[in-house]
C-alpha positions in Angstrom: -41.8 -57.7 -19.8 -38.5 -57.7 -21.6 -36.8 -58.2 -18.2 -39.1 -61.1 -17.4 -38.2 -62.8 -20.7 -34.5 -62.3 -20.0 -35.0 -64.0 -16.7 -37.1 -66.8 -18.2 -34.2 -67.8 -20.4 -32.3 -68.8 -17.2 -35.0 -71.3 -16.1 -33.4 -74.6 -16.9 -36.5 -76.8 -16.7 -38.0 -76.5 -20.3 -41.5 -77.6 -19.1 -41.5 -75.0 -16.3 -40.2 -72.3 -18.6 -42.9 -73.0 -21.2 -45.6 -73.0 -18.6 -44.4 -69.7 -17.2 -44.3 -68.2 -20.7 -47.9 -69.2 -21.3 -49.1 -67.6 -18.1 -47.2 -64.4 -18.8 -48.7 -64.3 -22.3 -52.2 -64.7 -20.9 -51.7 -61.9 -18.3 -50.5 -59.5 -21.0 -53.3 -60.0 -23.5 -54.6 -56.4 -23.5 -54.5 -53.6 -26.0 -52.0 -50.8 -25.5 -52.2 -47.4 -27.1 -49.6 -44.7 -27.9 -45.8 -45.2 -27.6 -45.4 -48.4 -25.6 -42.1 -50.1 -25.1 -40.4 -52.2 -22.5 -38.1 -50.8 -19.9 -35.3 -53.4 -20.2 -33.0 -54.7 -17.6 -30.8 -51.8 -16.6 -27.9 -51.1 -18.9 -24.7 -52.1 -17.3 -21.5 -50.3 -18.2 -17.9 -51.1 -17.5 -15.9 -48.6 -15.5 -12.4 -49.4 -16.7 -9.7 -48.0 -14.4 -11.6 -48.3 -11.1 -10.0 -50.6 -8.6 -11.9 -53.7 -7.6 -12.7 -53.7 -3.9 -14.9 -55.7 -1.5 -18.5 -54.8 -2.3 -17.8 -53.7 -5.9 -20.3 -54.7 -8.6 -18.2 -56.4 -11.3 -18.5 -58.4 -14.5 -16.3 -60.5 -16.7 -14.8 -58.4 -19.5 -16.8 -59.1 -22.6 -19.9 -60.3 -20.7 -21.0 -57.1 -18.9 -24.6 -58.1 -18.6 -23.8 -60.9 -16.1 -22.8 -59.2 -12.9 -21.4 -60.2 -9.5 -20.7 -58.7 -6.1 -17.0 -59.0 -5.1 -17.0 -60.6 -1.6 -13.3 -61.0 -1.1 -10.4 -59.5 -3.1 -6.7 -60.6 -3.1 -3.8 -59.6 -5.3 -4.7 -61.8 -8.3 -8.3 -63.0 -7.9 -11.7 -62.2 -6.3 -14.4 -64.3 -4.8 -17.6 -63.1 -6.4 -21.3 -63.9 -5.9 -23.4 -64.0 -9.1 -26.3 -61.5 -8.6 -28.8 -63.8 -10.3 -27.8 -67.3 -9.4 -26.4 -66.5 -6.0 -23.5 -68.9 -6.6 -19.9 -68.0 -5.6 -17.1 -68.1 -8.1 -13.4 -67.3 -7.9 -12.3 -65.2 -10.9 -9.0 -63.7 -11.9 -8.8 -59.9 -11.4 -7.5 -59.5 -15.0 -10.8 -60.9 -16.3 -13.0 -58.5 -14.2 -14.1 -54.9 -14.5 -16.1 -52.7 -12.2 -19.5 -51.9 -13.6 -22.3 -49.5 -12.9 -25.9 -50.0 -13.6 -28.1 -47.3 -15.1 -28.9 -44.8 -12.5 -26.1 -45.6 -10.1 -23.9 -42.6 -9.1 -20.5 -42.4 -10.8 -17.7 -39.9 -10.2 -16.1 -39.1 -13.5 -12.8 -37.5 -14.5 -11.1 -36.8 -17.8 -7.7 -38.3 -18.6 -6.0 -36.6 -21.5 -4.9 -39.0 -24.3 -3.8 -36.6 -27.0 -4.2 -33.1 -28.4 -3.9 -31.3 -31.7 -3.0 -27.6 -31.6 -3.2 -25.9 -35.0 -4.1 -22.4 -33.6 -1.8 -21.7 -30.7 -3.0 -18.1 -30.5 -6.6 -19.1 -30.3 -8.4 -19.6 -26.9 -10.9 -22.0 -28.6 -10.5 -25.7 -27.8 -12.8 -28.4 -29.0 -13.1 -31.7 -27.1 -13.4 -35.4 -28.0 -14.4 -37.7 -25.1 -14.0 -41.4 -25.3 -16.8 -42.8 -23.2 -20.1 -44.5 -23.1 -22.3 -41.6 -24.0 -24.7 -42.2 -21.0 -21.8 -41.6 -18.5 -20.5 -38.7 -20.6 -24.0 -37.1 -20.5 -24.0 -37.4 -16.8 -20.7 -35.6 -16.7 -21.9 -32.9 -19.1 -25.0 -32.3 -16.9 -22.5 -31.2 -14.2 -20.5 -29.1 -16.6 -23.2 -27.5 -18.9 -26.7 -27.9 -17.6 -28.9 -25.5 -19.5 -26.0 -24.0 -21.4 -25.9 -26.0 -24.7 -27.1 -24.2 -27.8 -27.3 -27.2 -30.2 -27.2 -30.9 -29.9 -26.7 -32.9 -33.2 -26.8 -36.7 -33.1 -26.8 -39.5 -35.6 -27.7 -42.5 -33.4 -27.6 -46.1 -34.6 -30.5 -46.7 -37.0 -31.3 -50.1 -35.6 -31.1 -51.7 -39.0 -30.7 -55.2 -37.6 -27.1 -55.3 -38.9 -25.5 -55.5 -35.4 -24.5 -51.8 -35.5 -25.1 -51.1 -31.8 -25.0 -52.9 -28.5 -27.3 -53.2 -25.5 -25.7 -54.5 -22.3 -22.5 -55.2 -24.3 -24.3 -57.5 -26.7 -24.9 -56.7 -30.4 -28.6 -56.2 -31.2 -29.5 -57.9 -34.5 -32.6 -58.3 -36.6 -33.5 -61.6 -34.9 -33.9 -59.9 -31.5 -37.7 -59.7 -30.9 -37.1 -56.8 -28.5 -34.7 -54.7 -30.6 -37.2 -51.9 -31.1 -38.0 -51.5 -27.5 -34.3 -51.9 -26.5 -33.5 -49.1 -29.0 -36.2 -46.8 -27.5 -35.1 -47.6 -24.0 -31.5 -46.8 -24.8 -32.5 -43.5 -26.6 -35.0 -42.4 -23.9 -32.4 -42.6 -21.1 -29.9 -40.5 -23.1 -32.4 -38.0 -24.4 -33.7 -37.3 -20.9 -30.1 -36.3 -19.9 -29.6 -34.4 -23.2 -32.8 -32.4 -22.5 -31.2 -31.0 -19.3 -28.2 -29.8 -21.2 -30.2 -27.7 -23.7 -30.8 -24.0 -23.0 -34.6 -23.9 -22.4 -34.7 -20.3 -23.8 -33.0 -20.8 -27.1 -31.6 -24.1 -28.3 -32.2 -27.0 -30.8 -32.0 -30.7 -30.8 -31.3 -32.3 -34.2 -31.5 -36.1 -34.8 -31.0 -37.9 -38.1 -32.7 -41.3 -38.6 -34.1 -43.6 -41.3 -37.3 -45.5 -41.7 -36.5 -48.2 -39.2 -37.2 -46.1 -36.2 -38.4 -42.7 -37.3 -42.0 -43.2 -36.3 -41.0 -44.4 -32.8 -38.5 -41.6 -32.4 -41.1 -39.0 -33.4 -43.4 -40.2 -30.7 -40.6 -40.4 -28.1 -39.6 -36.8 -28.9 -43.2 -35.6 -28.5 -43.3 -37.3 -25.1 -40.0 -35.9 -23.9 -40.3 -32.4 -25.3 -43.9 -31.4 -24.9 -43.0 -27.7 -24.8 -40.8 -27.9 -27.9 -41.7 -27.4 -31.5 -40.9 -30.3 -33.7 -40.4 -30.5 -37.4 -39.1 -33.3 -39.7 -37.0 -32.8 -42.9 -36.8 -35.4 -45.6 -33.3 -35.3 -47.2 -31.9 -37.2 -50.2 -28.6 -38.8 -49.3 -28.2 -41.1 -52.3 -30.1 -40.2 -55.5 -29.1 -43.5 -57.1 -31.1 -45.3 -54.4 -30.5 -48.4 -52.4 -32.2 -51.1 -54.4 -34.5 -53.4 -52.5 -36.2 -56.3 -54.3 -39.9 -55.8 -54.6 -39.8 -52.5 -52.8 -39.1 -48.8 -53.5 -35.4 -47.9 -53.6 -34.4 -45.9 -50.5 -32.8 -42.5 -51.4 -33.7 -40.6 -48.2 -33.4 -40.3 -44.5 -35.0 -38.0 -42.0 -34.0 -35.2 -39.7 -36.0 -34.5 -36.6 -35.6 -30.9 -35.3 -36.9 -29.9 -31.8 -36.6 -26.2 -31.1 -36.9 -24.8 -27.5 -37.7 -21.2 -26.5 -36.8 -18.6 -29.2 -34.8 -21.0 -31.4 -35.8 -20.9 -35.0 -34.6 -21.5 -38.6 -32.4 -18.8 -39.9 -33.0 -18.5 -43.7 -29.9 -18.8 -45.9 -29.3 -18.2 -49.6 -30.9 -21.4 -50.7 -34.1 -23.3 -50.1 -32.6 -26.9 -50.1 -35.0 -28.2 -52.7 -34.5 -26.2 -55.9 -31.3 -24.4 -54.8 -28.6 -25.6 -52.5 -25.3 -24.3 -51.1 -23.6 -25.4 -54.3 -25.7 -22.8 -56.2 -24.5 -19.9 -54.1 -22.1 -17.7 -56.1 -19.8 -15.5 -54.1 -20.6 -12.5 -56.2 -23.0 -9.6 -55.6 -26.6 -10.5 -56.7 -29.0 -7.8 -58.1 -32.1 -7.1 -56.2 -35.5 -8.2 -57.6 -38.0 -5.7 -58.9 -41.6 -6.8 -58.6 -44.7 -5.9 -60.5 -46.5 -3.0 -58.8 -50.0 -4.2 -59.8 -51.5 -6.5 -57.2 -52.3 -10.0 -58.6 -54.8 -11.5 -56.1 -58.3 -12.0 -57.4 -59.7 -10.0 -54.5 -57.5 -6.9 -55.2 -60.0 -5.3 -57.5 -60.7 -1.5 -57.6 -63.7 -1.5 -55.4 -61.9 -3.4 -52.6 -59.6 -0.5 -51.7 -60.2 2.7 -53.6 -57.2 4.4 -52.0 -54.9 2.2 -54.2 -56.5 3.0 -57.5 -54.8 6.0 -59.1 -52.9 7.0 -62.2 -49.1 6.9 -62.6 -47.9 9.5 -65.2 -45.1 8.4 -67.5 -43.2 10.5 -70.0 -44.1 9.4 -73.5 -40.6 9.2 -74.9 -38.5 7.9 -72.1 -40.9 6.0 -69.9 -39.7 7.9 -66.8 -42.3 8.3 -64.1 -43.0 12.0 -63.8 -45.5 11.9 -61.0 -48.1 9.9 -59.0 -51.7 10.9 -59.3 -54.3 11.1 -56.6 -56.7 8.3 -55.8 -60.1 8.5 -57.5 -63.4 7.2 -56.2 -64.7 3.9 -57.6 -67.6 5.6 -59.3 -65.3 8.0 -61.3 -64.4 6.7 -64.7 -60.6 6.7 -65.2 -61.0 8.1 -68.7 -62.2 11.3 -67.1 -58.9 12.0 -65.3 -56.8 14.7 -66.9 -53.3 13.6 -68.1 -50.4 16.1 -68.1 -49.1 17.0 -71.6 -46.4 14.7 -73.0 -47.4 12.0 -70.6 -49.4 8.7 -70.5 -51.4 7.5 -67.5 -50.7 3.9 -66.5 -53.4 2.2 -64.4 -53.4 -1.2 -62.5 -55.2 -3.1 -65.3 -55.2 -6.8 -66.0 -54.7 -7.7 -69.7 -58.5 -8.2 -70.0 -59.1 -4.7 -68.8 -60.2 -5.5 -65.2 -59.4 -2.6 -62.9 -57.2 -3.8 -60.0 -55.0 -2.1 -57.4 -51.5 -0.8 -57.1 -49.4 -2.3 -54.3 -49.1 0.9 -52.3 -51.1 4.0 -51.5 -50.4 7.2 -53.4 -48.5 8.9 -50.5 -46.2 5.9 -50.0 -45.7 5.5 -53.8 -44.7 9.2 -54.0 -42.0 8.8 -51.3 -40.7 5.6 -53.0 -40.5 7.4 -56.3 -38.4 10.2 -54.9 -35.9 7.6 -53.5 -35.7 5.7 -56.8 -37.7 2.6 -55.6 -40.3 2.8 -58.4 -39.8 2.5 -62.1 -41.4 1.5 -65.5 -39.8 -1.5 -67.2 -39.9 -2.4 -70.9 -41.4 0.9 -72.0 -42.6 1.0 -75.6 -42.8 4.6 -76.7 -44.9 3.8 -79.7 -47.5 1.7 -78.0 -47.2 3.7 -74.7 -47.0 0.5 -72.7 -44.8 -0.8 -69.9 -44.8 -2.5 -66.6 -44.6 -0.5 -63.3 -42.2 -2.1 -60.9 -41.2 -1.5 -57.3 -38.8 -2.6 -54.6 -40.4 -4.6 -51.7 -40.1 -3.5 -48.1 -37.5 -6.1 -47.3 -35.2 -4.8 -50.0 -35.7 -1.2 -48.9 -34.9 -2.2 -45.3 -31.8 -3.8 -46.7 -30.7 -0.6 -48.4 -31.3 1.3 -45.2 -29.4 -1.3 -43.0 -26.5 -1.7 -45.4 -27.0 -5.3 -46.5 -28.1 -4.0 -49.9 -26.0 -1.4 -51.6 -27.0 1.2 -54.2 -24.2 1.3 -56.8 -25.8 3.6 -59.4 -29.0 5.2 -60.7 -30.7 4.7 -64.0 -31.6 7.6 -66.3 -35.1 7.5 -64.9 -33.8 8.0 -61.4 -34.4 4.4 -60.2 -31.7 2.8 -58.2 -29.3 0.1 -59.4 -28.9 -2.0 -56.2 -27.4 -5.4 -55.3 -27.1 -7.6 -52.3 -23.7 -7.7 -50.6 -22.2 -11.2 -50.8 -24.0 -13.6 -48.6 -26.9 -11.4 -47.5 -29.8 -12.4 -49.6 -31.9 -15.1 -47.9 -34.8 -17.5 -48.7 -36.9 -19.7 -46.5 -35.8 -23.3 -46.6 -38.1 -26.1 -47.5 -38.7 -29.4 -45.7 -37.6 -31.7 -48.6 -33.9 -31.4 -49.3 -32.2 -32.5 -52.5 -28.6 -31.3 -52.4 -25.9 -33.2 -54.4 -23.4 -32.3 -51.7 -25.4 -34.4 -49.2 -24.5 -37.6 -51.0 -23.2 -39.8 -48.2 -20.9 -41.8 -50.4 -19.2 -38.9 -52.2 -18.9 -36.5 -49.3 -19.0 -38.9 -46.4 -17.3 -42.2 -47.2 -14.9 -40.9 -49.9 -14.0 -37.8 -47.9 -13.1 -39.9 -44.9 -10.9 -42.1 -47.1 -8.9 -39.1 -48.1 -7.8 -38.7 -44.5 -7.9 -42.3 -43.2 -7.0 -44.4 -46.2 -8.3 -48.0 -45.8 -9.5 -47.5 -42.3 -13.2 -48.3 -42.5 -16.2 -46.6 -40.9 -19.7 -47.6 -42.1 -22.0 -44.9 -43.5 -20.3 -41.6 -42.4 -22.5 -38.5 -42.9 -21.8 -36.0 -45.7 -19.8 -33.2 -44.2 -22.0 -30.7 -46.1 -25.2 -32.3 -44.8 -24.1 -31.7 -41.2 -22.8 -28.2 -42.0 -26.1 -27.2 -43.6 -28.3 -28.3 -40.8 -26.1 -26.7 -38.2 -25.9 -23.5 -40.2 -29.7 -23.1 -40.2 -29.6 -22.7 -36.4 -26.1 -21.4 -35.3 -25.0 -19.3 -38.3 -25.9 -16.1 -36.3 -24.4 -17.5 -33.0 -20.7 -17.4 -33.5 -20.1 -18.6 -29.9 -22.5 -21.5 -30.0 -21.8 -24.6 -27.9 -22.5 -27.7 -30.0 -22.7 -31.3 -28.6 -22.7 -34.6 -30.5 -22.8 -37.7 -28.2 -23.0 -40.2 -31.1 -19.9 -38.8 -32.8 -19.1 -41.7 -35.1 -16.4 -40.7 -37.5 -16.2 -37.1 -36.2 -18.2 -35.3 -38.9 -19.8 -32.8 -36.5 -16.6 -31.2 -35.3 -15.3 -31.1 -38.9 -18.5 -29.3 -39.9 -18.2 -26.8 -37.0 -14.6 -26.0 -38.1 -16.0 -25.4 -41.6 -18.5 -22.9 -40.2 -16.0 -21.1 -38.1 -13.6 -20.8 -41.1 -16.3 -19.2 -43.1 -17.2 -16.4 -40.7 -14.3 -16.3 -38.2 -16.7 -17.9 -35.7 -15.8 -19.2 -32.2 -18.3 -22.1 -32.0 -17.1 -24.9 -29.8 -17.9 -28.6 -30.3 -17.9 -31.4 -27.8 -18.0 -34.9 -29.3 -18.5 -38.2 -27.5 -18.0 -41.7 -28.8 -17.3 -45.1 -27.3 -14.3 -47.1 -28.3 -16.2 -50.2 -29.6 -14.8 -52.4 -32.3 -16.9 -54.0 -35.0 -18.4 -57.5 -34.4 -16.0 -58.9 -37.0 -13.0 -57.2 -35.4 -14.1 -58.4 -31.9 -14.2 -62.0 -33.2 -10.7 -61.8 -34.5 -9.4 -60.2 -31.3 -11.0 -62.8 -29.1 -9.5 -65.6 -31.2 -6.1 -64.0 -30.5 -6.9 -64.0 -26.7 -7.5 -60.3 -26.3 -10.3 -58.8 -24.2 -12.0 -55.3 -24.0 -9.6 -53.1 -22.1 -6.5 -54.7 -23.5 -4.2 -52.3 -25.5 -4.6 -54.3 -28.7 -8.3 -54.2 -28.4 -8.5 -50.5 -27.6 -6.3 -49.4 -30.4 -8.8 -50.7 -32.9 -11.8 -49.0 -31.2 -13.7 -46.3 -33.1 -12.5 -43.4 -30.9 -8.8 -44.1 -31.4 -8.9 -45.7 -34.8 -11.3 -43.4 -36.6 -12.8 -40.4 -34.8 -9.5 -38.9 -33.3 -7.4 -39.5 -36.5 -10.1 -37.9 -38.7 -10.2 -34.9 -36.3 -6.4 -34.5 -36.3 -6.1 -35.0 -40.1 -8.9 -32.6 -41.0 -7.5 -29.9 -38.7 -3.9 -30.4 -40.2 -5.0 -31.0 -43.8 -3.1 -34.2 -44.0 -3.8 -37.9 -44.1 -2.8 -40.4 -41.4 0.6 -40.8 -43.1 1.3 -37.1 -42.9 0.7 -36.5 -46.6 -1.0 -33.4 -47.9 -4.6 -34.1 -48.8 -5.4 -32.8 -52.3 -8.7 -31.2 -53.4 -11.0 -28.4 -52.2 -14.1 -28.2 -50.0 -17.0 -27.6 -52.3 -18.7 -24.2 -52.3 -15.9 -22.5 -50.5 -12.8 -22.6 -52.7 -11.0 -23.7 -49.6 -8.2 -26.2 -50.0 -8.4 -29.3 -47.8 -4.7 -29.1 -47.3 -5.0 -25.8 -45.5 -6.7 -27.5 -42.6 -8.3 -25.3 -40.0 -7.1 -22.9 -37.4 -8.4 -25.0 -34.6 -7.4 -26.9 -31.4 -8.9 -30.1 -29.9 -8.0 -32.3 -26.9 -8.9 -36.0 -26.8 -9.9 -37.4 -23.4 -10.9 -40.7 -22.0 -13.6 -40.7 -19.3 -12.3 -42.4 -16.2 -13.8 -42.8 -12.8 -12.8 -41.7 -9.3 -13.4 -43.3 -5.9 -16.0 -41.3 -4.0 -14.1 -41.6 -0.7 -11.0 -40.2 -2.2 -12.9 -37.3 -3.7 -14.6 -36.6 -0.4 -11.1 -36.4 1.3 -10.1 -33.8 -1.2 -7.2 -35.7 -2.6 -8.3 -35.7 -6.3 -7.7 -32.1 -7.2 -5.3 -32.9 -10.1 -7.8 -35.4 -11.5 -10.8 -33.0 -11.3 -8.9 -30.0 -12.7 -9.8 -30.9 -16.4 -13.5 -30.8 -15.4 -13.1 -27.3 -13.8 -11.5 -26.1 -17.1 -14.4 -27.5 -19.1 -17.0 -26.1 -16.7 -15.5 -22.7 -17.1 -15.8 -22.9 -20.9 -12.7 -24.8 -22.0 -11.0 -21.5 -22.7 -7.3 -21.6 -23.6 -5.0 -24.5 -23.4 -6.0 -26.8 -20.5 -4.0 -26.1 -17.3 -2.1 -29.0 -15.7 -0.3 -29.4 -12.4 2.5 -31.8 -11.9 3.4 -30.8 -8.3 1.4 -31.3 -5.0 -1.9 -29.6 -4.5 -1.4 -25.8 -4.5 -3.0 -23.3 -2.1 -4.7 -21.6 -5.1 -4.8 -21.4 -8.9 -5.4 -18.1 -10.6 -5.7 -18.7 -14.4 -6.7 -15.5 -16.3 -6.0 -17.1 -19.7 -8.5 -19.9 -18.8 -10.9 -17.4 -17.2 -11.2 -19.2 -13.9 -9.5 -19.5 -10.5 -9.6 -22.1 -7.6 -9.1 -21.5 -3.9 -7.8 -24.7 -2.4 -6.8 -23.5 1.1 -9.4 -21.3 2.8 -6.5 -19.7 4.8 -5.2 -18.2 1.6 -8.4 -16.3 0.8 -7.1 -12.8 1.3 -4.2 -13.4 -1.1 -6.5 -15.2 -3.5 -9.1 -12.5 -3.8 -6.4 -9.9 -4.3 -5.0 -11.9 -7.2 -8.4 -12.6 -8.8 -9.3 -8.9 -8.8 -6.3 -8.1 -11.0 -7.9 -9.8 -13.9 -11.2 -8.9 -15.6 -11.1 -12.1 -17.6 -11.8 -14.4 -14.6 -15.6 -15.1 -14.5 -15.6 -18.5 -12.7 -14.3 -19.3 -9.2 -14.2 -22.6 -7.3 -13.9 -22.7 -3.5 -12.7 -25.9 -1.8 -14.5 -25.7 1.5 -16.8 -27.9 3.6 -18.5 -24.9 5.2 -21.7 -23.6 3.6 -21.5 -20.3 5.4 -17.8 -19.8 4.4 -18.7 -20.5 0.8 -21.6 -18.0 0.8 -19.4 -15.4 2.5 -16.6 -15.7 0.1 -19.0 -15.7 -2.9 -20.6 -12.5 -1.7 -17.3 -10.9 -1.1 -15.5 -11.8 -4.3 -18.4 -10.5 -6.5 -18.3 -13.0 -9.3 -21.5 -14.7 -10.4 -20.2 -18.1 -11.3 -19.0 -19.7 -8.0 -18.9 -23.4 -7.0 -18.2 -25.3 -3.9 -15.7 -28.1 -4.3 -15.9 -30.9 -3.7 -19.4 -31.0 -2.3 -20.8 -29.5 -5.5 -19.2 -32.2 -7.6 -20.3 -35.1 -5.3 -23.8 -33.9 -4.8 -24.3 -33.5 -8.6 -23.7 -37.1 -9.3 -25.5 -38.5 -6.2 -28.5 -36.3 -6.7 -28.5 -36.7 -10.4 -28.5 -40.5 -10.1 -31.5 -40.4 -7.8 -33.3 -38.2 -10.2 -32.5 -40.6 -13.1 -33.7 -43.6 -11.2 -37.0 -41.9 -10.3 
């Protein structure tokens, strides 16, 4: 329907247009149930860098939604046919860009723009990709299908404030189709994102506010029927955003979809009453619990095996022994008590006979190990509370996460958790001061970027916390964010790695859009998308990459040391991080040139990423080699089949090589070489590359 309304706007006769609208409204008067939204006109995306040739689909820069077919191309201009009106126009090549509609095959490459290397000895390299995230997801499907451990995204909230584009036009609150456009945009990207996630153990995390959270929840249920979904409510501004006549907004929402074995890993705080700021990096004593059971059903008659006397020395309160169980019809007063001792029973204050927490045999074993004691013994009144250590604490002592540092006079242990080992289940309402988006998002970004503005960056600690619940125990996790914004996710991953010497890798994707106000100023000066002056003010180059570099180096954009500490870690911001990151722009290759095997240099960055982006990216400046054997990057490439004997001999010298690419058009040769070389991860170039994007586009369109 949205597509029909888009076409109706092009009907010039107002009477005919109104009549058509009436008929369409009449035909669509039926009730719909569930999540229903319009599949809009296909998104059309500019492919800057591709040459314009006869038959190319093109559009004017800045008006991507209105597309043409190039009929004739000269040095300076092209004769183009409008795909809707059918009329021919002659347009300057400088005003045109090649476009691809949603679902059309594209053949991407990565062009390096910059890099920051603050850990030259480390093989870990993060990646920032400047691209439309749909095309970047198509690329990542080729690189990492089924291999991503965590996807975290903070998509546009569709607030009506022109914070995102559809078909290169800002969507505002007056757009009657803005909700369905948003859902259409999200669905296409989430379908691709789903293919990246490891189906056996991974998590998708999406933050959102009230504008679209209901729609998003339904969409996620539709796309991930086998996943388990939860939603967290998190306070991001306790002061509240005041709205006349309405409740002040203090919160937003986090949708979490877990696949396979993925689950929440408890930390040292529950996020509601205690947060990361409350964690003290000092040993914490273990908790002793009351040994008498408290449930109303745990009365003496329920389990007679757990009703027995505990004999305590009168003067010291030391437990001397554990008595045997007594039948429920035997009065406890009739049980003989050793001389100099008092018998303690599991009694409520009103005298009701209850049960102890363990059977006599288990209690005797725990007493011998120092896991049972009497607290607050009153030698005159002969009263005190029997306490014990729970099974989890005992397991911690046996595993080493809890250490016994001494014994009391009564033989009971003095034990404490080692720093960072005591955990508690997190709750689904979060109220952490460190999640304040202004203090730890906007103000933190200002420390690095000065007056460069980015609207509503996430709190660094909010992102770190949600990631930590899922990847804390996976130090080699691959984390993807394809709505990277100011770059908070990579910053948070570096924080996690710095805390536990982790090797987690982050891939961020962001476009290079400018704000609506900036676009207006640039157009008035005669600049267009793709021009250097325009691109330099785009989010990737102006915000995301500078923030990444500055946070890694610990300086601002002027090179000045950034003062202050990261909260909860006593880590100076000026120390930066031992991390490396490379900044790429997603470009596009001509399929025919790829098929001819002349694009090896252009595809090499993809091969590096597909093999895990291990070590500094290799680069070749000379002609295409016969082979590349790159043990530091953990992969090798055979370019000339005739060099196979030498190639396999070289590869077998290095245990580190676990990925091999063969350039061959012969299926049988590929299988023979794969079987002979004995390495699991082998790929056939360039056929594997081309087939991925052709087949992937067909799957997307279907």
